[in-house]
C-alpha positions in Angstrom: -77.0 -46.2 -10.1 -73.2 -45.4 -9.1 -73.5 -42.1 -10.9 -76.5 -40.9 -9.1 -74.9 -42.0 -5.8 -72.3 -39.5 -6.5 -74.3 -36.6 -7.4 -76.3 -37.2 -4.4 -72.9 -37.0 -2.2 -71.9 -34.1 -4.0 -75.1 -32.7 -3.6 -75.2 -33.1 0.0 -71.6 -31.6 0.5 -72.4 -28.6 -1.6 -75.7 -27.9 0.8 -73.8 -26.4 4.0 -71.7 -24.5 1.6 -74.1 -22.6 -0.1 -76.6 -22.1 2.7 -74.9 -18.3 3.3 -75.9 -17.7 -0.6 -79.3 -18.7 0.2 -79.1 -16.0 3.4 -78.7 -13.2 1.0 -81.6 -13.6 -1.2 -84.3 -13.8 2.1 -86.1 -10.9 2.4 -85.4 -8.7 5.3 -87.9 -7.9 7.8 -88.8 -4.5 8.8 -88.8 -3.3 12.5 -92.0 -1.3 13.7 -93.6 -1.5 10.0 -97.0 0.0 10.1 -97.0 1.0 13.5 -97.9 4.6 14.3 -96.6 7.0 17.1 -98.6 8.3 19.9 -98.1 12.2 20.5 -96.6 11.0 23.5 -93.6 8.9 21.7 -93.5 11.7 18.7 -92.8 14.2 21.4 -90.2 12.0 23.0 -88.6 11.6 19.9 -88.5 15.1 19.3 -87.3 16.1 22.6 -84.3 13.6 22.4 -83.1 14.5 18.6 -83.2 18.3 20.0 -81.0 17.0 22.7 -78.7 15.2 20.4 -78.6 18.4 18.2 -77.6 20.3 21.1 -74.9 17.8 22.8 -73.3 17.6 19.0 -73.1 21.5 18.9 -70.8 21.6 22.5 -68.4 19.3 20.6 -65.4 21.7 19.8 -63.8 22.0 16.6 -61.0 20.0 15.2 -57.6 21.6 15.4 -56.4 22.3 12.0 -52.7 20.6 12.4 -53.0 17.6 14.2 -49.6 16.5 13.3 -47.8 15.6 16.5 -44.3 15.4 15.2 -44.5 19.5 13.6 -42.7 20.5 16.6 -39.8 18.1 16.2 -39.1 18.5 12.2 -36.9 21.2 11.0 -38.0 21.1 7.4 -41.5 20.0 5.7 -41.4 16.4 4.8 -39.9 15.3 1.4 -42.0 14.7 -1.2 -40.8 11.8 -3.5 -39.3 12.5 -6.7 -40.9 12.0 -9.8 -40.2 9.0 -11.8 -37.8 9.7 -14.7 -38.9 8.2 -18.1 -36.9 5.4 -19.3 -35.6 6.0 -22.9 -34.8 2.1 -23.4 -35.7 0.8 -26.7 
């Protein structure tokens, strides 16, 4: 009987620890599954996509050199020396 009580106590103690693992096994739910869009909603979505595309095209390209210390350095950054092979036996 004592072994049975210990087993129950261990199971109860492990329950809250294992709950996050059970959450990974639950199937997810999908939003708007099977919902048909009306013509008005399709047109609104298309207009939103076109507006977003136009907004993205207005973003300027990034500069090639984005090093803020480039004007301070006199020489390019030194590269680490190659490791010498040790011949110790």
